[in-house]
N, CA and C atoms of all chains as a GROMACS GRO file, in nm:
protein
  621
    1MET      N    1   0.992  -0.605   4.488
    1MET     CA    2   1.049  -0.726   4.542
    1MET      C    3   1.084  -0.827   4.433
    2PHE      N    4   0.991  -0.831   4.330
    2PHE     CA    5   1.016  -0.926   4.222
    2PHE      C    6   1.080  -0.859   4.100
    3LEU      N    7   1.122  -0.735   4.125
    3LEU     CA    8   1.189  -0.667   4.014
    3LEU      C    9   1.319  -0.739   3.982
    4SER      N   10   1.338  -0.765   3.860
    4SER     CA   11   1.462  -0.834   3.825
    4SER      C   12   1.534  -0.755   3.716
    5ARG      N   13   1.659  -0.780   3.704
    5ARG     CA   14   1.738  -0.710   3.602
    5ARG      C   15   1.702  -0.768   3.466
    6PRO      N   16   1.708  -0.685   3.360
    6PRO     CA   17   1.680  -0.739   3.227
    6PRO      C   18   1.782  -0.848   3.194
    7PRO      N   19   1.742  -0.938   3.107
    7PRO     CA   20   1.836  -1.046   3.074
    7PRO      C   21   1.965  -0.990   3.014
    8LEU      N   22   2.069  -1.070   3.022
    8LEU     CA   23   2.202  -1.028   2.976
    8LEU      C   24   2.200  -0.984   2.830
    9SER      N   25   2.125  -1.056   2.744
    9SER     CA   26   2.123  -1.022   2.601
    9SER      C   27   2.065  -0.882   2.580
   10ALA      N   28   1.961  -0.850   2.660
   10ALA     CA   29   1.900  -0.717   2.646
   10ALA      C   30   1.996  -0.608   2.691
   11ARG      N   31   2.068  -0.637   2.801
   11ARG     CA   32   2.164  -0.537   2.851
   11ARG      C   33   2.276  -0.518   2.750
   12ARG      N   34   2.318  -0.629   2.690
   12ARG     CA   35   2.426  -0.620   2.591
   12ARG      C   36   2.380  -0.540   2.468
   13ALA      N   37   2.256  -0.567   2.425
   13ALA     CA   38   2.202  -0.496   2.309
   13ALA      C   39   2.195  -0.346   2.337
   14ARG      N   40   2.157  -0.312   2.461
   14ARG     CA   41   2.147  -0.171   2.498
   14ARG      C   42   2.287  -0.106   2.497
   15LEU      N   43   2.382  -0.181   2.546
   15LEU     CA   44   2.520  -0.131   2.550
   15LEU      C   45   2.573  -0.108   2.410
   16VAL      N   46   2.544  -0.204   2.321
   16VAL     CA   47   2.589  -0.192   2.181
   16VAL      C   48   2.524  -0.069   2.117
   17ALA      N   49   2.393  -0.050   2.143
   17ALA     CA   50   2.321   0.064   2.086
   17ALA      C   51   2.379   0.196   2.138
   18PHE      N   52   2.412   0.197   2.267
   18PHE     CA   53   2.467   0.319   2.327
   18PHE      C   54   2.604   0.351   2.267
   19ARG      N   55   2.685   0.245   2.253
   19ARG     CA   56   2.819   0.266   2.194
   19ARG      C   57   2.808   0.320   2.052
   20GLU      N   58   2.710   0.265   1.977
   20GLU     CA   59   2.691   0.308   1.839
   20GLU      C   60   2.650   0.455   1.835
   21PHE      N   61   2.558   0.492   1.924
   21PHE     CA   62   2.512   0.631   1.932
   21PHE      C   63   2.630   0.723   1.966
   22TRP      N   64   2.707   0.683   2.065
   22TRP     CA   65   2.821   0.763   2.111
   22TRP      C   66   2.921   0.785   1.998
   23SER      N   67   2.948   0.674   1.928
   23SER     CA   68   3.046   0.681   1.819
   23SER      C   69   2.994   0.768   1.704
   24ASN      N   70   2.864   0.749   1.668
   24ASN     CA   71   2.808   0.826   1.557
   24ASN      C   72   2.800   0.973   1.590
   25TYR      N   73   2.757   1.003   1.713
   25TYR     CA   74   2.736   1.144   1.748
   25TYR      C   75   2.868   1.215   1.777
   26PHE      N   76   2.940   1.161   1.874
   26PHE     CA   77   3.061   1.230   1.915
   26PHE      C   78   3.176   1.204   1.818
   27GLY      N   79   3.177   1.088   1.755
   27GLY     CA   80   3.283   1.057   1.659
   27GLY      C   81   3.287   1.156   1.545
   28ASP      N   82   3.168   1.197   1.496
   28ASP     CA   83   3.162   1.292   1.385
   28ASP      C   84   3.171   1.436   1.432
   29ASN      N   85   3.161   1.457   1.562
   29ASN     CA   86   3.160   1.593   1.612
   29ASN      C   87   3.290   1.634   1.680
   30THR      N   88   3.390   1.549   1.672
   30THR     CA   89   3.518   1.589   1.729
   30THR      C   90   3.581   1.690   1.634
   31ARG      N   91   3.674   1.770   1.688
   31ARG     CA   92   3.738   1.870   1.601
   31ARG      C   93   3.820   1.803   1.493
   32GLU      N   94   3.878   1.687   1.524
   32GLU     CA   95   3.956   1.614   1.423
   32GLU      C   96   3.865   1.568   1.308
   33ALA      N   97   3.748   1.513   1.344
   33ALA     CA   98   3.656   1.464   1.242
   33ALA      C   99   3.604   1.578   1.155
   34ARG      N  100   3.575   1.692   1.218
   34ARG     CA  101   3.525   1.807   1.141
   34ARG      C  102   3.633   1.858   1.045
   35GLY      N  103   3.758   1.859   1.094
   35GLY     CA  104   3.869   1.904   1.008
   35GLY      C  105   3.885   1.814   0.887
   36LEU      N  106   3.877   1.684   0.908
   36LEU     CA  107   3.892   1.590   0.796
   36LEU      C  108   3.774   1.601   0.700
   37HIS      N  109   3.656   1.625   0.755
   37HIS     CA  110   3.536   1.640   0.671
   37HIS      C  111   3.551   1.764   0.581
   38LEU      N  112   3.598   1.874   0.640
   38LEU     CA  113   3.617   1.997   0.562
   38LEU      C  114   3.722   1.974   0.453
   39LEU      N  115   3.831   1.907   0.490
   39LEU     CA  116   3.936   1.880   0.392
   39LEU      C  117   3.879   1.800   0.273
   40ARG      N  118   3.806   1.693   0.303
   40ARG     CA  119   3.750   1.610   0.196
   40ARG      C  120   3.661   1.691   0.103
   41GLU      N  121   3.584   1.782   0.162
   41GLU     CA  122   3.494   1.865   0.080
   41GLU      C  123   3.570   1.954  -0.018
   42TRP      N  124   3.691   1.995   0.022
   42TRP     CA  125   3.766   2.090  -0.061
   42TRP      C  126   3.865   2.023  -0.155
   43LEU      N  127   3.880   1.892  -0.146
   43LEU     CA  128   3.971   1.821  -0.237
   43LEU      C  129   3.902   1.792  -0.368
   44SER      N  130   3.982   1.773  -0.474
   44SER     CA  131   3.925   1.729  -0.600
   44SER      C  132   3.890   1.581  -0.584
   45PRO      N  133   3.804   1.527  -0.671
   45PRO     CA  134   3.769   1.385  -0.658
   45PRO      C  135   3.892   1.295  -0.657
   46TYR      N  136   3.991   1.328  -0.740
   46TYR     CA  137   4.112   1.244  -0.745
   46TYR      C  138   4.191   1.253  -0.615
   47GLN      N  139   4.205   1.375  -0.565
   47GLN     CA  140   4.279   1.393  -0.438
   47GLN      C  141   4.208   1.321  -0.324
   48ARG      N  142   4.075   1.326  -0.326
   48ARG     CA  143   3.996   1.260  -0.220
   48ARG      C  144   4.019   1.109  -0.225
   49GLU      N  145   4.021   1.057  -0.346
   49GLU     CA  146   4.043   0.912  -0.361
   49GLU      C  147   4.183   0.874  -0.313
   50GLN      N  148   4.281   0.957  -0.350
   50GLN     CA  149   4.419   0.932  -0.304
   50GLN      C  150   4.425   0.929  -0.152
   51LEU      N  151   4.360   1.027  -0.089
   51LEU     CA  152   4.364   1.036   0.057
   51LEU      C  153   4.300   0.914   0.122
   52GLU      N  154   4.186   0.871   0.065
   52GLU     CA  155   4.115   0.755   0.123
   52GLU      C  156   4.199   0.629   0.111
   53VAL      N  157   4.260   0.612  -0.006
   53VAL     CA  158   4.330   0.486  -0.034
   53VAL      C  159   4.474   0.488   0.017
   54GLN      N  160   4.545   0.599  -0.007
   54GLN     CA  161   4.688   0.603   0.021
   54GLN      C  162   4.725   0.678   0.150
   55GLY      N  163   4.634   0.763   0.197
   55GLY     CA  164   4.666   0.843   0.316
   55GLY      C  165   4.741   0.970   0.283
   56TYR      N  166   4.748   1.005   0.155
   56TYR     CA  167   4.808   1.131   0.111
   56TYR      C  168   4.740   1.177  -0.016
   57PHE      N  169   4.768   1.301  -0.056
   57PHE     CA  170   4.719   1.348  -0.186
   57PHE      C  171   4.823   1.441  -0.247
   58ASP      N  172   4.820   1.453  -0.379
   58ASP     CA  173   4.919   1.533  -0.452
   58ASP      C  174   4.860   1.666  -0.494
   59VAL      N  175   4.944   1.768  -0.493
   59VAL     CA  176   4.902   1.900  -0.543
   59VAL      C  177   5.012   1.952  -0.636
   60VAL      N  178   4.974   2.045  -0.723
   60VAL     CA  179   5.071   2.104  -0.815
   60VAL      C  180   5.089   2.250  -0.776
   61GLY      N  181   5.214   2.289  -0.758
   61GLY     CA  182   5.245   2.427  -0.719
   61GLY      C  183   5.205   2.523  -0.829
   62CYS      N  184   5.141   2.634  -0.791
   62CYS     CA  185   5.090   2.728  -0.891
   62CYS      C  186   5.200   2.808  -0.959
   63ASP      N  187   5.315   2.823  -0.895
   63ASP     CA  188   5.422   2.907  -0.953
   63ASP      C  189   5.522   2.827  -1.036
   64THR      N  190   5.557   2.708  -0.990
   64THR     CA  191   5.662   2.631  -1.057
   64THR      C  192   5.609   2.509  -1.132
   65GLY      N  193   5.488   2.467  -1.103
   65GLY     CA  194   5.434   2.345  -1.164
   65GLY      C  195   5.490   2.219  -1.100
   66ARG      N  196   5.566   2.236  -0.991
   66ARG     CA  197   5.622   2.118  -0.923
   66ARG      C  198   5.511   2.043  -0.849
   67LYS      N  199   5.535   1.913  -0.833
   67LYS     CA  200   5.435   1.830  -0.765
   67LYS      C  201   5.476   1.809  -0.620
   68TYR      N  202   5.377   1.820  -0.532
   68TYR     CA  203   5.400   1.800  -0.388
   68TYR      C  204   5.303   1.693  -0.339
   69ARG      N  205   5.349   1.618  -0.240
   69ARG     CA  206   5.263   1.516  -0.179
   69ARG      C  207   5.238   1.556  -0.034
   70ILE      N  208   5.111   1.570   0.001
   70ILE     CA  209   5.074   1.608   0.137
   70ILE      C  210   5.024   1.484   0.211
   71HIS      N  211   5.101   1.443   0.312
   71HIS     CA  212   5.064   1.326   0.392
   71HIS      C  213   4.977   1.369   0.508
   72HIS      N  214   4.904   1.273   0.564
   72HIS     CA  215   4.824   1.301   0.683
   72HIS      C  216   4.919   1.342   0.796
   73GLY      N  217   4.893   1.456   0.858
   73GLY     CA  218   4.980   1.499   0.967
   73GLY      C  219   4.972   1.647   0.992
   74THR      N  220   5.046   1.692   1.090
   74THR     CA  221   5.044   1.835   1.125
   74THR      C  222   5.182   1.898   1.118
   75ALA      N  223   5.284   1.822   1.081
   75ALA     CA  224   5.418   1.878   1.068
   75ALA      C  225   5.504   1.785   0.983
   76MET      N  226   5.597   1.843   0.911
   76MET     CA  227   5.690   1.766   0.825
   76MET      C  228   5.616   1.664   0.738
   77ASN      N  229   5.506   1.706   0.681
   77ASN     CA  230   5.422   1.613   0.605
   77ASN      C  231   5.410   1.649   0.457
   78VAL      N  232   5.488   1.751   0.413
   78VAL     CA  233   5.481   1.789   0.271
   78VAL      C  234   5.612   1.752   0.202
   79HIS      N  235   5.602   1.675   0.096
   79HIS     CA  236   5.721   1.635   0.021
   79HIS      C  237   5.710   1.682  -0.123
   80GLU      N  238   5.817   1.745  -0.169
   80GLU     CA  239   5.824   1.779  -0.312
   80GLU      C  240   5.870   1.653  -0.384
   81LEU      N  241   5.808   1.621  -0.497
   81LEU     CA  242   5.841   1.497  -0.568
   81LEU      C  243   5.928   1.525  -0.690
   82ASP      N  244   6.009   1.426  -0.726
   82ASP     CA  245   6.088   1.439  -0.849
   82ASP      C  246   6.003   1.386  -0.966
   83PRO      N  247   6.054   1.393  -1.089
   83PRO     CA  248   5.972   1.349  -1.203
   83PRO      C  249   5.928   1.202  -1.194
   84MET      N  250   5.998   1.123  -1.112
   84MET     CA  251   5.958   0.981  -1.095
   84MET      C  252   5.865   0.964  -0.974
   85ASP      N  253   5.815   1.074  -0.924
   85ASP     CA  254   5.726   1.073  -0.806
   85ASP      C  255   5.794   1.020  -0.680
   86ARG      N  256   5.924   1.040  -0.673
   86ARG     CA  257   5.996   1.003  -0.550
   86ARG      C  258   6.019   1.130  -0.468
   87PRO      N  259   6.021   1.119  -0.335
   87PRO     CA  260   6.040   1.240  -0.254
   87PRO      C  261   6.176   1.302  -0.276
   88LYS      N  262   6.177   1.431  -0.302
   88LYS     CA  263   6.302   1.501  -0.332
   88LYS      C  264   6.341   1.587  -0.212
   89THR      N  265   6.249   1.671  -0.170
   89THR     CA  266   6.274   1.761  -0.056
   89THR      C  267   6.148   1.768   0.030
   90GLY      N  268   6.169   1.772   0.160
   90GLY     CA  269   6.055   1.793   0.249
   90GLY      C  270   6.043   1.941   0.280
   91TRP      N  271   5.920   1.990   0.293
   91TRP     CA  272   5.897   2.132   0.325
   91TRP      C  273   5.807   2.138   0.446
   92CYS      N  274   5.857   2.201   0.551
   92CYS     CA  275   5.777   2.209   0.673
   92CYS      C  276   5.719   2.349   0.690
   93PHE      N  277   5.591   2.361   0.672
   93PHE     CA  278   5.520   2.488   0.697
   93PHE      C  279   5.378   2.454   0.741
   94VAL      N  280   5.332   2.529   0.837
   94VAL     CA  281   5.198   2.503   0.893
   94VAL      C  282   5.132   2.636   0.929
   95PRO      N  283   4.999   2.636   0.937
   95PRO     CA  284   4.935   2.759   0.984
   95PRO      C  285   4.967   2.780   1.132
   96HIS      N  286   4.982   2.905   1.171
   96HIS     CA  287   5.014   2.938   1.310
   96HIS      C  288   4.902   2.892   1.404
   97GLY      N  289   4.939   2.838   1.517
   97GLY     CA  290   4.840   2.795   1.615
   97GLY      C  291   4.822   2.645   1.615
   98SER      N  292   4.737   2.602   1.703
   98SER     CA  293   4.716   2.458   1.720
   98SER      C  294   4.594   2.413   1.640
   99LEU      N  295   4.620   2.368   1.517
   99LEU     CA  296   4.509   2.324   1.432
   99LEU      C  297   4.512   2.173   1.415
  100VAL      N  298   4.398   2.117   1.382
  100VAL     CA  299   4.390   1.972   1.362
  100VAL      C  300   4.448   1.935   1.225
  101ALA      N  301   4.477   1.807   1.209
  101ALA     CA  302   4.544   1.760   1.086
  101ALA      C  303   4.469   1.800   0.959
  102GLY      N  304   4.338   1.781   0.958
  102GLY     CA  305   4.260   1.812   0.837
  102GLY      C  306   4.274   1.958   0.798
  103ASP      N  307   4.269   2.047   0.897
  103ASP     CA  308   4.281   2.190   0.869
  103ASP      C  309   4.423   2.225   0.821
  104VAL      N  310   4.522   2.164   0.883
  104VAL     CA  311   4.662   2.190   0.842
  104VAL      C  312   4.681   2.147   0.697
  105MET      N  313   4.633   2.027   0.664
  105MET     CA  314   4.651   1.976   0.527
  105MET      C  315   4.577   2.061   0.425
  106LEU      N  316   4.457   2.111   0.462
  106LEU     CA  317   4.381   2.196   0.369
  106LEU      C  318   4.455   2.329   0.349
  107ALA      N  319   4.508   2.385   0.457
  107ALA     CA  320   4.584   2.510   0.445
  107ALA      C  321   4.706   2.489   0.355
  108GLN      N  322   4.774   2.375   0.370
  108GLN     CA  323   4.892   2.347   0.287
  108GLN      C  324   4.854   2.332   0.140
  109LYS      N  325   4.742   2.266   0.114
  109LYS     CA  326   4.696   2.251  -0.025
  109LYS      C  327   4.667   2.389  -0.086
  110ILE      N  328   4.589   2.470  -0.012
  110ILE     CA  329   4.553   2.603  -0.064
  110ILE      C  330   4.678   2.686  -0.087
  111ALA      N  331   4.771   2.680   0.008
  111ALA     CA  332   4.894   2.759  -0.003
  111ALA      C  333   4.973   2.720  -0.129
  112LEU      N  334   4.995   2.591  -0.149
  112LEU     CA  335   5.076   2.548  -0.264
  112LEU      C  336   5.004   2.574  -0.396
  113GLU      N  337   4.873   2.562  -0.396
  113GLU     CA  338   4.798   2.581  -0.521
  113GLU      C  339   4.770   2.727  -0.553
  114THR      N  340   4.783   2.815  -0.452
  114THR     CA  341   4.750   2.955  -0.481
  114THR      C  342   4.863   3.056  -0.454
  115PHE      N  343   4.954   3.022  -0.365
  115PHE     CA  344   5.070   3.113  -0.346
  115PHE      C  345   5.192   3.030  -0.304
  116GLU      N  346   5.233   2.944  -0.395
  116GLU     CA  347   5.343   2.849  -0.370
  116GLU      C  348   5.471   2.918  -0.323
  117ALA      N  349   5.512   3.024  -0.394
  117ALA     CA  350   5.638   3.090  -0.360
  117ALA      C  351   5.633   3.149  -0.219
  118GLY      N  352   5.520   3.207  -0.185
  118GLY     CA  353   5.504   3.266  -0.052
  118GLY      C  354   5.510   3.159   0.056
  119ALA      N  355   5.448   3.045   0.030
  119ALA     CA  356   5.447   2.935   0.128
  119ALA      C  357   5.589   2.881   0.147
  120LEU      N  358   5.660   2.862   0.036
  120LEU     CA  359   5.795   2.805   0.046
  120LEU      C  360   5.894   2.904   0.108
  121SER      N  361   5.861   3.034   0.098
  121SER     CA  362   5.953   3.133   0.155
  121SER      C  363   5.956   3.124   0.308
  122VAL      N  364   5.849   3.073   0.370
  122VAL     CA  365   5.851   3.059   0.516
  122VAL      C  366   5.882   2.914   0.558
  123ALA      N  367   5.876   2.822   0.460
  123ALA     CA  368   5.892   2.679   0.492
  123ALA      C  369   6.037   2.644   0.523
  124ARG      N  370   6.054   2.542   0.607
  124ARG     CA  371   6.189   2.490   0.634
  124ARG      C  372   6.207   2.360   0.558
  125PRO      N  373   6.316   2.351   0.480
  125PRO     CA  374   6.338   2.225   0.408
  125PRO      C  375   6.391   2.116   0.500
  126PHE      N  376   6.360   1.991   0.468
  126PHE     CA  377   6.415   1.880   0.545
  126PHE      C  378   6.431   1.760   0.452
  127VAL      N  379   6.510   1.664   0.496
  127VAL     CA  380   6.530   1.542   0.417
  127VAL      C  381   6.412   1.450   0.443
  128PRO      N  382   6.337   1.416   0.338
  128PRO     CA  383   6.216   1.336   0.360
  128PRO      C  384   6.245   1.192   0.399
  129ASN      N  385   6.153   1.136   0.474
  129ASN     CA  386   6.160   0.995   0.512
  129ASN      C  387   6.107   0.913   0.394
  130THR      N  388   6.194   0.839   0.330
  130THR     CA  389   6.154   0.768   0.208
  130THR      C  390   6.070   0.643   0.235
  131ARG      N  391   6.052   0.610   0.362
  131ARG     CA  392   5.970   0.491   0.392
  131ARG      C  393   5.822   0.524   0.395
  132LEU      N  394   5.788   0.653   0.377
  132LEU     CA  395   5.648   0.694   0.390
  132LEU      C  396   5.567   0.664   0.265
  133GLY      N  397   5.537   0.541   0.240
  133GLY     CA  398   5.442   0.503   0.136
  133GLY      C  399   5.480   0.539  -0.006
  134TYR      N  400   5.606   0.523  -0.044
  134TYR     CA  401   5.644   0.549  -0.184
  134TYR      C  402   5.674   0.419  -0.254
  135MET      N  403   2.319   2.881   0.218
  135MET     CA  404   2.353   3.010   0.280
  135MET      C  405   2.505   3.027   0.281
  136PRO      N  406   2.556   3.144   0.237
  136PRO     CA  407   2.702   3.161   0.234
  136PRO      C  408   2.762   3.144   0.374
  137THR      N  409   2.880   3.083   0.377
  137THR     CA  410   2.942   3.051   0.505
  137THR      C  411   3.088   3.096   0.508
  138GLN      N  412   3.128   3.152   0.620
  138GLN     CA  413   3.269   3.181   0.644
  138GLN      C  414   3.320   3.078   0.744
  139ILE      N  415   3.423   3.005   0.706
  139ILE     CA  416   3.475   2.898   0.791
  139ILE      C  417   3.612   2.941   0.842
  140VAL      N  418   3.623   2.957   0.971
  140VAL     CA  419   3.748   3.004   1.030
  140VAL      C  420   3.816   2.889   1.102
  141MET      N  421   3.936   2.854   1.057
  141MET     CA  422   4.011   2.746   1.122
  141MET      C  423   4.070   2.798   1.253
  142ASP      N  424   4.045   2.725   1.359
  142ASP     CA  425   4.102   2.761   1.489
  142ASP      C  426   4.120   2.636   1.572
  143TYR      N  427   4.161   2.654   1.696
  143TYR     CA  428   4.193   2.539   1.781
  143TYR      C  429   4.069   2.452   1.810
  144LYS      N  430   3.950   2.508   1.785
  144LYS     CA  431   3.828   2.432   1.811
  144LYS      C  432   3.791   2.341   1.693
  145GLY      N  433   3.872   2.345   1.588
  145GLY     CA  434   3.839   2.271   1.467
  145GLY      C  435   3.813   2.375   1.362
  146ASP      N  436   3.687   2.410   1.342
  146ASP     CA  437   3.658   2.526   1.259
  146ASP      C  438   3.527   2.588   1.308
  147THR      N  439   3.524   2.719   1.301
  147THR     CA  440   3.404   2.790   1.344
  147THR      C  441   3.335   2.842   1.219
  148ARG      N  442   3.206   2.814   1.211
  148ARG     CA  443   3.130   2.854   1.092
  148ARG      C  444   3.040   2.974   1.121
  149HIS      N  445   3.046   3.072   1.032
  149HIS     CA  446   2.960   3.190   1.044
  149HIS      C  447   2.875   3.196   0.917
  150TYR      N  448   2.745   3.190   0.933
  150TYR     CA  449   2.654   3.197   0.819
  150TYR      C  450   2.605   3.340   0.805
  151PHE      N  451   2.583   3.383   0.682
  151PHE     CA  452   2.525   3.516   0.664
  151PHE      C  453   2.424   3.516   0.550
  152ASP      N  454   2.337   3.615   0.556
  152ASP     CA  455   2.226   3.625   0.461
  152ASP      C  456   2.254   3.738   0.363
  153LEU      N  457   2.259   3.701   0.236
  153LEU     CA  458   2.287   3.801   0.132
  153LEU      C  459   2.180   3.910   0.125
  154ASN      N  460   2.060   3.875   0.168
  154ASN     CA  461   1.949   3.970   0.159
  154ASN      C  462   1.934   4.057   0.284
  155ASP      N  463   2.020   4.033   0.381
  155ASP     CA  464   2.012   4.110   0.505
  155ASP      C  465   2.136   4.201   0.515
  156PRO      N  466   2.116   4.332   0.492
  156PRO     CA  467   2.232   4.423   0.490
  156PRO      C  468   2.316   4.418   0.617
  157GLU      N  469   2.250   4.397   0.731
  157GLU     CA  470   2.324   4.394   0.857
  157GLU      C  471   2.414   4.270   0.864
  158SER      N  472   2.357   4.158   0.824
  158SER     CA  473   2.431   4.031   0.824
  158SER      C  474   2.549   4.038   0.726
  159LEU      N  475   2.521   4.100   0.611
  159LEU     CA  476   2.624   4.115   0.508
  159LEU      C  477   2.739   4.205   0.558
  160ALA      N  478   2.701   4.311   0.625
  160ALA     CA  479   2.802   4.405   0.678
  160ALA      C  480   2.888   4.336   0.784
  161ARG      N  481   2.825   4.253   0.867
  161ARG     CA  482   2.900   4.179   0.970
  161ARG      C  483   3.000   4.084   0.906
  162ALA      N  484   2.955   4.018   0.798
  162ALA     CA  485   3.042   3.923   0.728
  162ALA      C  486   3.162   3.996   0.665
  163GLU      N  487   3.134   4.112   0.607
  163GLU     CA  488   3.242   4.189   0.544
  163GLU      C  489   3.341   4.238   0.650
  164LYS      N  490   3.288   4.279   0.765
  164LYS     CA  491   3.373   4.326   0.874
  164LYS      C  492   3.461   4.211   0.923
  165ARG      N  493   3.400   4.092   0.936
  165ARG     CA  494   3.476   3.974   0.981
  165ARG      C  495   3.587   3.942   0.881
  166PHE      N  496   3.555   3.952   0.751
  166PHE     CA  497   3.656   3.927   0.648
  166PHE      C  498   3.774   4.022   0.664
  167LYS      N  499   3.743   4.150   0.680
  167LYS     CA  500   3.851   4.250   0.692
  167LYS      C  501   3.932   4.229   0.818
  168GLU      N  502   3.865   4.197   0.928
  168GLU     CA  503   3.936   4.176   1.054
  168GLU      C  504   4.032   4.057   1.044
  169LEU      N  505   3.980   3.948   0.988
  169LEU     CA  506   4.062   3.826   0.980
  169LEU      C  507   4.181   3.844   0.886
  170THR      N  508   4.155   3.898   0.769
  170THR     CA  509   4.267   3.917   0.675
  170THR      C  510   4.365   4.021   0.730
  171GLY      N  511   4.312   4.118   0.804
  171GLY     CA  512   4.399   4.217   0.869
  171GLY      C  513   4.490   4.153   0.973
  172GLN      N  514   4.442   4.045   1.033
  172GLN     CA  515   4.523   3.974   1.134
  172GLN      C  516   4.622   3.877   1.069
  173GLY      N  517   4.617   3.867   0.937
  173GLY     CA  518   4.712   3.780   0.867
  173GLY      C  519   4.653   3.648   0.820
  174PHE      N  520   4.522   3.631   0.839
  174PHE     CA  521   4.458   3.509   0.790
  174PHE      C  522   4.453   3.512   0.637
  175THR      N  523   4.465   3.394   0.577
  175THR     CA  524   4.448   3.380   0.433
  175THR      C  525   4.303   3.339   0.407
  176ALA      N  526   4.241   3.403   0.309
  176ALA     CA  527   4.104   3.369   0.272
  176ALA      C  528   4.104   3.302   0.136
  177ALA      N  529   4.028   3.195   0.123
  177ALA     CA  530   4.022   3.124  -0.005
  177ALA      C  531   3.879   3.077  -0.030
  178VAL      N  532   3.844   3.072  -0.159
  178VAL     CA  533   3.712   3.023  -0.196
  178VAL      C  534   3.728   2.912  -0.300
  179ARG      N  535   3.623   2.831  -0.311
  179ARG     CA  536   3.625   2.721  -0.408
  179ARG      C  537   3.565   2.770  -0.539
  180ARG      N  538   3.633   2.735  -0.650
  180ARG     CA  539   3.580   2.774  -0.781
  180ARG      C  540   3.517   2.655  -0.852
  181GLY      N  541   3.563   2.537  -0.818
  181GLY     CA  542   3.510   2.414  -0.876
  181GLY      C  543   3.556   2.300  -0.787
  182PRO      N  544   3.528   2.174  -0.825
  182PRO     CA  545   3.570   2.064  -0.740
  182PRO      C  546   3.723   2.061  -0.723
  183GLY      N  547   3.768   2.088  -0.604
  183GLY     CA  548   3.911   2.084  -0.575
  183GLY      C  549   3.987   2.206  -0.620
  184GLU      N  550   3.920   2.298  -0.688
  184GLU     CA  551   3.989   2.416  -0.740
  184GLU      C  552   3.966   2.536  -0.647
  185VAL      N  553   4.074   2.589  -0.596
  185VAL     CA  554   4.060   2.698  -0.499
  185VAL      C  555   4.134   2.822  -0.546
  186ILE      N  556   4.085   2.936  -0.502
  186ILE     CA  557   4.156   3.061  -0.530
  186ILE      C  558   4.166   3.141  -0.400
  187LYS      N  559   4.278   3.211  -0.388
  187LYS     CA  560   4.298   3.297  -0.273
  187LYS      C  561   4.227   3.429  -0.304
  188VAL      N  562   4.159   3.484  -0.207
  188VAL     CA  563   4.090   3.611  -0.231
  188VAL      C  564   4.140   3.717  -0.133
  189SER      N  565   4.148   3.840  -0.183
  189SER     CA  566   4.191   3.948  -0.095
  189SER      C  567   4.078   4.046  -0.069
  190CYS      N  568   3.966   4.027  -0.140
  190CYS     CA  569   3.849   4.113  -0.117
  190CYS      C  570   3.732   4.025  -0.076
  191PHE      N  571   3.643   4.079  -0.001
  191PHE     CA  572   3.524   4.008   0.044
  191PHE      C  573   3.445   3.959  -0.078
  192ALA      N  574   3.414   3.830  -0.081
  192ALA     CA  575   3.341   3.770  -0.193
  192ALA      C  576   3.207   3.718  -0.141
  193PRO      N  577   3.106   3.808  -0.136
  193PRO     CA  578   2.978   3.769  -0.075
  193PRO      C  579   2.907   3.654  -0.146
  194ASN      N  580   2.934   3.639  -0.276
  194ASN     CA  581   2.861   3.536  -0.350
  194ASN      C  582   2.925   3.397  -0.341
  195ALA      N  583   3.042   3.389  -0.279
  195ALA     CA  584   3.106   3.258  -0.264
  195ALA      C  585   3.026   3.176  -0.163
  196GLU      N  586   3.003   3.052  -0.198
  196GLU     CA  587   2.925   2.965  -0.108
  196GLU      C  588   3.000   2.943   0.024
  197GLU      N  589   3.130   2.920   0.013
  197GLU     CA  590   3.212   2.900   0.132
  197GLU      C  591   3.344   2.977   0.118
  198THR      N  592   3.381   3.046   0.222
  198THR     CA  593   3.512   3.109   0.227
  198THR      C  594   3.584   3.051   0.348
  199VAL      N  595   3.703   3.000   0.325
  199VAL     CA  596   3.777   2.942   0.436
  199VAL      C  597   3.891   3.037   0.475
  200PHE      N  598   3.914   3.047   0.604
  200PHE     CA  599   4.021   3.135   0.656
  200PHE      C  600   4.117   3.050   0.738
  201PHE      N  601   4.245   3.066   0.712
  201PHE     CA  602   4.343   2.998   0.800
  201PHE      C  603   4.452   3.096   0.840
  202PRO      N  604   4.510   3.074   0.960
  202PRO     CA  605   4.610   3.168   1.012
  202PRO      C  606   4.736   3.171   0.925
  203ARG      N  607   4.815   3.275   0.942
  203ARG     CA  608   4.938   3.291   0.863
  203ARG      C  609   5.027   3.167   0.875
  204LEU      N  610   5.102   3.142   0.769
  204LEU     CA  611   5.188   3.024   0.768
  204LEU      C  612   5.320   3.054   0.840
  205VAL      N  613   5.370   2.952   0.906
  205VAL     CA  614   5.502   2.963   0.970
  205VAL      C  615   5.582   2.837   0.938
  206GLY      N  616   5.713   2.852   0.938
  206GLY     CA  617   5.799   2.736   0.914
  206GLY      C  618   5.795   2.645   1.034
  207GLY      N  619   5.795   2.516   1.011
  207GLY     CA  620   5.784   2.421   1.122
  207GLY      C  621   5.918   2.389   1.183
   0.00000   0.00000   0.00000
């Protein structure tokens, strides 16, 4: 009969704690978060820093020595750069199937760094969007 | 523990195996052959950010990542 609801501040604190738990647990356990975590683990320290700060990272093709910039994304996100680091040609290639952005970007990095010619042989060229952070 | 990481629609699926357990090792080798046979690319890390593509099962690699064949977008 005299049971009363906890004060508003206590309810709010509980809600904040629950939200924090939800975000920490499920936020890190989504497939997108796991993909980005895996990508970060496989990048070099410099590439990791580039990704954190700029939202992209650069790789060097193993066959031609050309530089490519991989932007966050799952399609049309690879740009070949000219000697002034400006986008020259876009290359669209992705692993078959529905993969998350982190996994796609890691596959693109591995492909360009270990079998560049093979990756470009299946890629479709496109005119890059020059407004993408250059 | 050595891990095989397979990229798929679920994010990535991790398979751990024990180098000292012949059965576990055989399963890992079979998985490697099946995946590469399906067109998956296998790669291992050699140093920070340095990766190499492998065509043979590398039991001593700490992590082997597999991704499906590439297609033009």
